[in-house]
Kinemage of the C-alpha trace (Angstrom):
@kinemage 1
@onewidth
@group {chain A} dominant
@subgroup {mainchain}
@vectorlist {calphas} color= white
{ca met a 1} P -34.041 -31.255 -20.660
{ca arg a 2} L -35.025 -34.736 -21.926
{ca asn a 3} L -35.335 -35.430 -25.624
{ca ser a 4} L -38.558 -36.662 -26.762
{ca val a 5} L -38.641 -40.056 -28.577
{ca asn a 6} L -40.720 -38.565 -31.382
{ca arg a 7} L -38.670 -35.420 -32.100
{ca pro a 8} L -35.171 -34.929 -33.359
{ca pro a 9} L -32.766 -32.945 -31.121
{ca thr a 10} L -32.881 -29.196 -31.447
{ca pro a 11} L -29.757 -26.974 -31.655
{ca asp a 12} L -30.274 -26.102 -27.906
{ca asp a 13} L -30.151 -29.836 -27.030
{ca thr a 14} L -26.859 -30.476 -28.930
{ca ala a 15} L -25.464 -27.302 -27.297
{ca glu a 16} L -26.175 -28.645 -23.874
{ca glu a 17} L -24.485 -32.118 -24.750
{ca glu a 18} L -21.419 -30.296 -26.300
{ca glu a 19} L -21.106 -28.360 -22.990
{ca lys a 20} L -20.852 -31.579 -21.149
{ca gln a 21} L -18.222 -33.002 -23.298
{ca pro a 22} L -14.545 -32.185 -21.939
{ca thr a 23} L -12.357 -30.307 -24.387
{ca leu a 24} L -9.300 -31.892 -25.735
{ca his a 25} L -7.073 -29.853 -23.427
{ca glu a 26} L -9.277 -31.101 -20.364
{ca thr a 27} L -9.123 -34.711 -21.618
{ca ile a 28} L -5.281 -34.457 -21.897
{ca asn a 29} L -5.047 -32.998 -18.515
{ca ile a 30} L -7.284 -35.656 -16.854
{ca lys a 31} L -5.073 -38.497 -18.486
{ca leu a 32} L -2.070 -36.744 -17.259
{ca ile a 33} L -3.316 -36.632 -13.642
{ca glu a 34} L -4.809 -40.089 -13.606
{ca ser a 35} L -1.600 -41.659 -14.905
{ca gly a 36} L 0.684 -39.620 -12.517
{ca glu a 37} L 2.440 -38.294 -15.416
{ca lys a 38} L 1.658 -34.712 -14.616
{ca glu a 39} L 3.532 -35.035 -11.220
{ca arg a 40} L 6.361 -36.589 -12.989
{ca leu a 41} L 6.521 -33.722 -15.611
{ca thr a 42} L 6.161 -31.131 -12.822
{ca glu a 43} L 9.066 -32.701 -10.875
{ca leu a 44} L 11.032 -32.826 -14.196
{ca leu a 45} L 10.501 -29.227 -14.916
{ca arg a 46} L 11.458 -28.303 -11.245
{ca glu a 47} L 14.768 -30.259 -11.571
{ca arg a 48} L 15.666 -28.660 -14.988
{ca leu a 49} L 14.857 -25.145 -13.865
{ca ile a 50} L 17.198 -25.529 -10.773
{ca glu a 51} L 19.997 -27.132 -12.836
{ca cys a 52} L 19.978 -24.263 -15.293
{ca gly a 53} L 20.012 -21.503 -12.630
{ca trp a 54} L 16.506 -20.158 -13.446
{ca lys a 55} L 15.238 -20.678 -10.033
{ca asp a 56} L 18.186 -18.631 -8.487
{ca glu a 57} L 17.612 -16.023 -11.253
{ca met a 58} L 13.975 -15.624 -10.211
{ca lys a 59} L 14.987 -15.441 -6.560
{ca ala a 60} L 17.411 -12.625 -7.303
{ca leu a 61} L 14.702 -10.689 -9.214
{ca cys a 62} L 12.332 -10.985 -6.273
{ca arg a 63} L 14.901 -9.828 -3.833
{ca ala a 64} L 15.836 -6.884 -5.994
{ca phe a 65} L 12.148 -6.003 -6.297
{ca ile a 66} L 11.622 -6.220 -2.536
{ca lys a 67} L 14.761 -4.199 -1.823
{ca lys a 68} L 13.611 -1.465 -4.404
{ca lys a 69} L 10.126 -1.157 -2.918
{ca gly a 70} L 10.703 -1.896 0.738
{ca arg a 71} L 9.770 -5.118 2.505
{ca asn a 72} L 6.614 -3.678 3.955
{ca asn a 73} L 5.401 -2.454 0.820
{ca val a 74} L 5.374 -5.663 -1.275
{ca thr a 75} L 2.660 -8.318 -1.443
{ca val a 76} L 3.072 -11.801 -3.006
{ca asp a 77} L 0.537 -10.551 -5.668
{ca asp a 78} L 2.983 -7.808 -6.503
{ca leu a 79} L 5.876 -10.185 -6.933
{ca val a 80} L 3.845 -12.597 -9.074
{ca his a 81} L 2.721 -9.727 -11.306
{ca val a 82} L 6.330 -8.420 -11.821
{ca ile a 83} L 8.130 -11.728 -12.058
{ca thr a 84} L 5.720 -13.934 -14.050
{ca pro a 85} L 6.274 -12.314 -17.485
{ca lys a 86} L 10.190 -12.306 -16.846
{ca gly a 87} L 10.072 -15.907 -15.666
{ca arg a 88} L 8.129 -17.255 -18.657
{ca val a 89} L 10.314 -15.636 -21.235
{ca ser a 90} L 13.561 -16.713 -19.361
{ca ile a 91} L 12.821 -20.422 -19.360
{ca pro a 92} L 15.480 -22.009 -21.647
{ca asp a 93} L 14.383 -23.359 -24.952
{ca ser a 94} L 16.037 -26.846 -24.160
{ca val a 95} L 13.886 -27.179 -21.056
{ca lys a 96} L 10.732 -26.410 -23.109
{ca ala a 97} L 11.667 -28.760 -25.754
{ca glu a 98} L 12.349 -31.713 -23.387
{ca leu a 99} L 9.149 -31.167 -21.590
{ca leu a 100} L 7.240 -30.944 -24.951
{ca gln a 101} L 8.898 -34.085 -26.244
{ca arg a 102} L 7.898 -35.888 -22.945
{ca ile a 103} L 4.202 -34.695 -23.432
{ca arg a 104} L 4.058 -35.790 -26.917
{ca ser a 105} L 5.569 -39.239 -25.962
{ca phe a 106} L 2.920 -39.605 -23.323
{ca leu a 107} L 0.115 -38.636 -25.836
{ca val a 108} L 1.234 -41.178 -28.313
{ca gln a 109} L 1.533 -43.858 -25.622
{ca ala a 110} L -1.942 -42.912 -24.159
{ca ala a 111} L -3.352 -42.829 -27.704
{ca val a 112} L -5.272 -39.549 -26.974
């Protein structure tokens, strides 16, 4: 809907404009992707989780669940549903802190 030159925008008009504006979260995500920083952060996270043994721990949980339920009775969705909460909780605080610091540094540098 186009605004008339002779009338001020109505609340409906401003609501449409606000919907088009990306949120802060979306803006940060776009900048992370465009700069390539998101890939670097993902790789850093992957390395740290392997170093601290988190990946092996999750693999063992998956194997135990499959063994308990039977190989033919488990889907990937089942594994994701069971493992995700445990995986999120078990990420070491030091890994979270390092990643958060890197994100903060990026935001300061990018002046978001």
